[in-house]
Structures are given as C-alpha cells and as structure tokens.
N, C-alpha and C positions, 0 to 999 in steps of 0.2 A: 082659555085666555090667561088664567093665573100662572100657568107654566111658562108663558112667554114674557112675564114681567122682568125676571132677572136677566135672561138673554138680551132683552131690549136695553136694560140699564147698562149692560156690559158692552154691547156693540154700538150703541148710539154714539158715545164719545169717540170710539175708535173710528167709526164712519165719519164723524164730524172732523176728526183730525186730518183724514185724507182729503175730505171735501175742501176744508179751509186751505190746505197746502196747494190745492189745484185751482184756487180762485184766480181770476184775471188780475193783472197788476193795477188796472184802473180802479181807483177808489178802494184799494185793497184794505186800507186801514179801517174805514167805516164798515165795509162788508164783512171783514174778518171778525171785527168786534161784535157786530150784530149777530153773526152766525154763532159765535161762542156764547153770547148771552142767551140766544134762543135755545141752544142745546142744553145749557145749564138750567134754564127754566123748565124744559121738558124733563130733565133728570129729577128736579125737585117735585114736579107734578106726579111723575110715575112712581117715585119712591114714596110719596104721600099716599098714593093709591095702595101700594103694598102695605104701608103701615095701617091704613084703614081696613084692609082685608085680612090682616094678620090676626090670628087668634092665639093669644098667649096660653090659653087653657089646653091647647092641643100639644101633645108631646112630639118631640122630634123636629125635623126640618119641615119647612113649608115652602111652597112655590118651587118644589124640587123639579129639576129638569136634567135629564142625562141623555147622552148620545155617544155611542162607542165610536172611537176614531179608528183604532186598529188593535188586534189581539197579539200579534207577534212582532218582535221577540218578547215584549211585555205588554200587558193590557193597559191601554190608556183611553180615557174617555173624557168628554166634555161633561162636567157634572157640577151643577150649581144648586144652591138652596140657602135658606136663611133660618136662623132661630132668633130669639129675642136679642141676643148680644149683637149678632152680625147685622140685624135689621137696624138697630140704633146707629151702628157705624156707617151703614149705607145712607141713612138719612143725614148723618153728619157730613159725609162726603159730598152729597148733592148740595147741601146748604152752603158749606164752606167754598166749594167750587164756584157757585154763583157769586158769592161776595168777593172772591179773589178776582174773578173775571171783571166784575164791576169796578174793582179797585185798580184795574190795569189800564185805566184811561190814558195815563201819561207814559208808562213804560212800554205800552203796546204800540206806540207811534214808531218805534224802531223795528224794522223787519216784522211787521204785524202778522203776516201769514204764518211765518215760522213760529213766532211767539205763541199765538193762540193754538196752532196745531200741536205744539209741544205740551201746552196746558191740557188739551183734550186727551192726548196720549197718556199723560201722567194720570189723569182721572181714570182712564181705562184700567191702568195697572192697579191703582188703589182700590177701585170698585171691585175688580176681579179677585183680589186677595180676600176681601170680606165675604164674597159669595161662593168661593171655590170649595168644592167638596172632594176633589181629586188632588192627591198630594203633589203629583208632578205638575198639574195645572197650577196649583198654588205656588210652587217653586218658580215656574216660568213667569208668572205675573208678578211675583215678589221681586224678581230680578229685572223685569221690564222697566221699572221706574228709574233704573240707573241711567238709561239713555236720555229721556226728556229732562230729568233733573240736572244731569251733568251739563247739558247745553243751555238750560235756563240760567244756571249760575255762570257758566263760562262765557256766554255771549252778553247777557244783560246785567251781569253782576258788577261789583265795585272794582276798585283798583287792583286788589289782590285776588281777583276772581279765578284766575288760572290755578293758583295754589289751593284755594278753597274747593274748587270743583274736583281737582285731582285727589285731594285728601278725602272728600266725600266718596269718590269713586272707589278708592283703594279700600277704605274701611268697609263700605257696603259690599263690595265684591268679595272681600275676605269672609264676611258674614255669609254670603251666598254659597261660597265654597264649603263652609262648615255645614250649612244646611244640606247641600248635595251629598256630603259625606254621611250625614245622618240618614238621609233617604236610602243610600246604598247599604248602610248597616242594617236598617230595617228590612229592606227587600231581600238581601242575601240571607239574613238570619231567619226570617219568616219562611223563606223557601225551604229551609232545612227542617222546619217543624212538621211538614206534611200537611199543612193547612191548605185546603183547596176551596175555591180557586184563588190563585195569587191575585192580589188586588192592591190598588193604590187609593181605593175608596177610604176617605178619612174616617167615616163612621165605622166601617168594618175594622180598620186598623186600630182604632181605639179599643176594640174588643179583643184583637189578636195579640197586641203587644205584651200583655201579661203572660203569654205563652213563652216568651223569650227568657233565657237565663238572666239572672239579675245583673250580672256584669255587663252583658250586652245592652240591657235596658239603661244602665248607668251611662255607658258610652254614647248611645244614641241620644239620650236625654241631655247629656252635656253638650253635644254638638248642636242640637236644635236650640237649646237655651242660650248658648253663647251667640248664635246667629241673631236671636231675637233681642238679647241684651245689647248687642252692638247697635241695632236699629232703634232701641228704646229711647235714648241710649243710657247705659249705666256705666258707672265707674268700673274699670279704668278705660272704657272704650268710648268715652263721651266727647273726646277732644275735637272730633270732626264737626260737632254741632255748632259751637259758637262761631267758628270760622265760616261755616256755610251760611249761617244766619246773617252775619255781618256783611258778607259780600253779596248775598242774594237780593234781588229786588223785592219790594214790599209784598206783592201778591204771592210770590214764590215762598217767602218766609211764612206767610199765613198758611199755605198748604203744607209746608214742611213741618211746622210745629203742630198744626191741628190734625193732620192726616197721616203723614209718613211715619211719625213716631208711634202712632196707634197700630201700624202694621206689626211692630215689634211686640207691643203689649197684647195685641190680639193673638199673635202666634204663641205667646206664653200660655195663654188660657186654652186656645183651641188645640194646640199640639202638645206642649210640654206638660201641662196639667192633665189634659184629657187622656193622653197616651201613656203617661208614666206617673200615675198617682202615687205608687209606692215610693218612687225615687224622690218626688217632690215632697212627700211626707217626711222622708229622711233628711232632705236638705232644707226643710221649711225654716228652721231657725236661722240658717245662713242667709236665705233669701230675705227674711225679715230684716236681719241686720244690714245686709247690703242695701236694701231699700231705704232704711233709716239713715244710713251713712250718706246716701245720695241726697236725701232731704236736707241734711245739715251741711254737708260739705259744699254743695252747690249754692246753698243760701249764704254761706260765709263768702263764697266767691263773688256773689252779687254785691255784697257790701263794699267791695273794693274796686268795682268797675266804674268807669266814667262814661263808657259808650252805652247808650240806651238799648241798643240791640243786644249787646252782650249781657246786659242785666236780664232782659227777658229770656234770652237763650239759656243762661244758667238757671233761671227760674224754671224753665221747662224741664231741665235735668232734675231739679229738686222735686217738682211736683209729680213727675213720672215715677219717682221713688215710692210714692204711695201705692202705685199699681203693683210694683214688685212685692211690697209688704202684703198687699191683699191676696196675691197669688200664693205666697208662702204660708199665710196664716191657716189656710184650709178650713175656714169657717164660712158659712153661707153669708153672714153679715159682711165679712171682709171682702169676699168675692163680689158681692153686690156693690160695695163701695168702690172696689177697683174698677169695675165696669162703668159705674157712674162717673168715676174720675176720668176715664178715657174721653167721654163725651163732654163733660164739663170743662176739662182742660183744653179740649179742642176749640170750643167756642171762646173761652177766655183768652187763650193765647192768640187766636186769630184776631180778636179785637185789639189786643195790646200791640201786636206787630203792625196792624193797620194804622193805629194811632201814632206809633213811632214814625211811620212813613209820612203821615200828614205833617208832622212837625219838621221832618227832614226836608220836605218839599219847600218849606218856607225859609228855613235858616241854613240849609245845605251843610249841616253838621249834626252828628249825633253825640258829640262830646259835651257833657253837662257843664264842664268848666268853661267852655267857649260860649255856650248858650247863656249861662249866667242867671237864669230864672226870670220871673216877672212876666210870663207870657199870658197869665190868666185874663188880664184886662183886654188884650187884643184878640184873644181866642177863647171866649167864654164857652161856646159849645164844645170845643175840643176839651176844655178843662172838665166839663161835666161828664163827658164820656170817659175821659181818663180816670176820673175819680171813681166811677162805677166799676170799670174794669179792674182798677187797682184794688178796690175793696173786695171784689170777687176773688182776685188772685190770692189775697191774704186770708181768705176764708171767713169773711164776715157773714154771720147768720142771716138767712133770707136770700142769699145769693148762691149760685151754683157750686162754687168751690167748697163751701161749708158742708153741704150734704155729703159730698164724696169723702172728704177727709174724716168727718165724724163717723161714717160707716166703716172706714178702714180701721180707725182707732178702736171703735167698739168691737168690731169683729176680731181684731188681733188680741184685745184684752181677754175676750171669752174663748179664744181659740185653744185647741189642745196644745199648740206650741207654747203657750204661756202658762199652761197648767200641768199637762201630763207628759210633755216631751222630755227627751233625755237631757235637754239643756234649757230649762225655763228661765234661768237667770239671764242668759243671752237675750232672750226675747223681751224680758222686762227691761233690760238695759236699752234695747233698741226702741222700745216704746218711749222711754224718757228722752232718748236722743231725738226721735222724730218730733216729739212735743217741743223740744228746744228749737227745732227747725221752723215750726209754725211761728214762734216768737220772732225769729230772725227774719222770716218772710215779711211780717208786719213792719219790721225795721227798715228793710231795704226798699219796700214799696212806698212807704211814707216818705222816706228820704228822697226817692226819685220824684215824687210829686212836689216836695218842697223845693228841690233844686231846679225843677222845670217851670213851675207856675208861680211860686211864691217869691217874695222879696221885691226889691225895687225894679221898676221897668228899665230895660236896657235901651239906651238911646241908639245903640248901633243897629237895632232892628227896626227903627222907625222907617215906615214905608215899605218894609219887607214882609210884614206880618198881615195875614188876613185869616178870617175864620173859615170853617169848613164850607165847601160848596155843597150844592144840592145832592150830588152823587155821594160825596163823602159823608154827609149827614145821614143819607139813607142806609149806607153800609154800616156805619157806626150804630145807628138806631136799631137796625135789624139784629145785629150781634148783641146789643145791650138788652133788647127785649127777650132774646133767647136766654141770656144769663139770668134775668129776673124770673122768667117762667120756670126754669129748671130749679131755681132756688126756692121759689114760693110754692110750686106744685111739682115736686120731684116725681110724684106718682105717675105723671103723664109719660115719663120715660121708664121708670123702674118697673112698672107693671108689665112691660114688654119683656124685659130680660130677667126679672126675678125668678120666674118658674125655671128658666134655664139654669141660673146659678144655684138655686136650691136643689134642683134635680142632680146637677153635677156633683155637688158636695155629698148628696145622698149616695150616689153611685160610688164615689170615692170611699165613703165610709164603709161600704160593703166590700171593697177590694183590699183596703189596707189592713194591717194587723190591728187587733184590738188594743194593743199597747199605745196606739196613736189614734184615738177616736176623733171623729170630726163632729163639731158642734153644728147642729141644724138650726 
C-alpha cells in the first residue's frame, strides 16, 4: 500500500482535472468547485498519511515506486519517491492547494470547469516535480506547469494579463530550454565514461556526475542552476514575477508564490547541489552574495511600491534570497534553514496574497494612495490576520519566518565559505548585506500596515467595506495557525528533513577537496 501513496498523489489531481473538464454544464459552478474541494481534501489526507508513515531515521528515499516505460533509444521510467525535504513540500502543496481552491469562490464563477480543471493540472505538475526521481520525468513535469499557469493568468487575470502571461511563458520556457540542455550534456558525457547502464535515475546520477571532467560539470551545473534561478526567481531573471502576481487572480498568486517558486529552490538542492557539490563549493561565495543581494535589492524595491501585490511579490524575491544563501553556504545549519524557508515562505506568502485579495474585493484597488488607510475599524478580523502575517514576514521570533532566517544566518556564519574559502571577505560582506535586508523588511511591512489600516477613516469607503466572511476567515485562520505552529514548534517540520540535510552535507564533505571543508 505504501508504494501506491505517491502515484495516488500524482494522478488524483490529474484525473480530477479531466473529470472536472467533462462535467455537464448544468450547475457546473457548484459541482466543479465541490469536486476541486473534494480532491484537495483527499490530497491533504493522503499526504498526511504519508507524513505519519514516514520514518526520518531511515536513509534514502521512502514510498519509492518505479515502472519502466521503454528502454530504447534511451531508458525512461516512471519513478517516484520522497525524502524529508520532498515530503515537506508535498505537504505544503496539498495544504496550499486546498486553501487556494477555497479562496476561489468568486473568481471561479467565470468558466468554472476550465478554471478548476487548470488548478488541478497545475497541482499535478507541482506535486510531480517534488516526487520525481527520474530526470526526464522531472523535466516534463517541471515544464507542464507552463500550460495551466499561462491560461490561469491570461483568462482570469487583470487588465494587462496578456503581457504578464506571455512574459511568464517566455522566461519559464527559456529556463526549461536551459534545463534540457543540461540534461543533454549529462546524458552525452556520461555515455562517454563507460558507465553502465545509462540511466536518468536521479539517485544514480548524483553518484555518476563526479566521473565527468570538471569543465563539463561546470557547464551542466551552470545550465541547471540558471534554469532554477529563473524559477526561484533571482536577479536578474526576476522581472516576470511582479507582473505575473499583479495580473494573476488571488488564488493563482497564492499558488505561484507558495509553490511554483519552490520548484526552483527544490531544484537547486535536489540537482545543482546533489549532482555538482564540487562546483557549488567553488561557486559558494558567489551564490551567497547573489542571495544577499536579492534580499536587499528586492527589499529596497518594496519600499517604493504603492501596489500591495507588487510589495508582496518583491518581498518573495527578497525572501527566496535566503534559500540561495543557504545552498551556497554548504553547512548543515544553513541547508536546514534554506529548506525550512521554502515551507515557511510558502505559508506566509499564501496568507499575504490571500489577504491582499480580500482587501481588493472590497475597495477594487491595490493602490495604497487610493485606499488612504483607516480600514482597521471596519475590517478588524482582516487587520488581525494581516498583522500576524506581516510580523511573520519580517521575521518576528515565535513565527515561521524567524526560524528559517536564523538558521540561514547561523549556518552561513559558521560555514566554510565564511572561514576557509578563497574569498571569505565576500561572504562576510554578504552577511552584513542580508542583515540590512532584514531591517528593510521590517520597514516596508510596517509601512504597508500603517498605510492600509491606520489613520483616519476614509468616508469614500462608507458602505463598501465589510469584514471577512466565513470562508475567508477559515482560510486566513488555517494559514495563520500553520505560521504559528511552525514558529513555536519548528521541530514538527525539521525532524523530517534534518537527517536529509545533514546527510547531504556529510556526503558533500566527503566529495569536495579538504581545502573547502563542510561544517556538520
């Protein structure tokens, strides 16, 4: 039974997508929404069963299931499995998908069958990336999300949705082309080494890539890493994200920030770091500096924005910089912090984008200058949830954001990149830069709260404001509870992925030269 858990998680939303698309037109809105909610609840239940049965003490992948598709001209198989890191992201995917479906009550009224069908197809792609252990299967599912996300933005998006959807498509497609080139480099070069049998099994590839010449490793690592940095997104490939967020409907923004960005960060760890530890060790200081620059630059951009969605979008770019820092640091503490940041940012960003949507539904603008503030009295529940999510985003102790950032900072301080690398000064400068970004985060989040809820009441909104309804309260409360639990009891999550992170850094320490030791 355990071997069927992951195929069920992968094929349930796929089957749901086709079923919803084929529903009769009569009462299609209610039936499609109910079907999507049912599928999402089942995903949460089955992923919870997987979490309950998962044993972090066991090495390697669990719930593994493989089936050969064909052998020639190249061996390709359906191969899935999870370790602690991928299990946490599977849980995040199921959880955020359910909240996004619940938040779709209004937007799902337009072409509901197509809308919910695209949401389920998008979930299939995301879930598949996190459980795939065959590199070609990983690539196909990584690219599959292009189709539903493009249509979700282009059909249900804002006034500039065509531009935003096309920009998203071009950037992501370019990243996919780079990844395909990386796969070809790996396949062609490994075929020259005499290693048999040739395989796209990601576990085996992580063992075989050190057999390549260093120059080929650098080329393949660069191609893969660029593909994942585009998806992350990282400077200078980040410009697609604010436009996509601004034009996307609220539930799609929740999934985009909470899940799609994690496909990039997951790829950095699963492929770039695991396949090419020697190259990442060499490029570590640059990755740390790039991550720190993202933290600060995007935080500065937030300070000058007046659109609420743009503020949260640039905030996502800023916070994903901590993941890049954690990967480049090559210490167990930093990698643990980076993985925790993937989940913590997923929950926090989903809550913030959802709350932006609730305000927009009332005032029909996201411009802080037009809103004018003073919403707290008419929307007290919304204010309380906003306050909690904002405090988590700026890293207040006791909430999810603090745990992740503290782990990355500590892990980078004690990492070999800050002590024994060829350029420790660069790493120390990056740490100071990132610390400045934390201060800036507090500045723009508190300013957002001030301009939205504080000040005199605006008479122009009289009769147009109402507090959260029952569904909105449930979604906001569910996300808020997750933020608090992760902040107060981070061990509930970290005990699943910590053995994976510790073991990966241990393996890397055995592979890379002694001149760049890895801190355990």
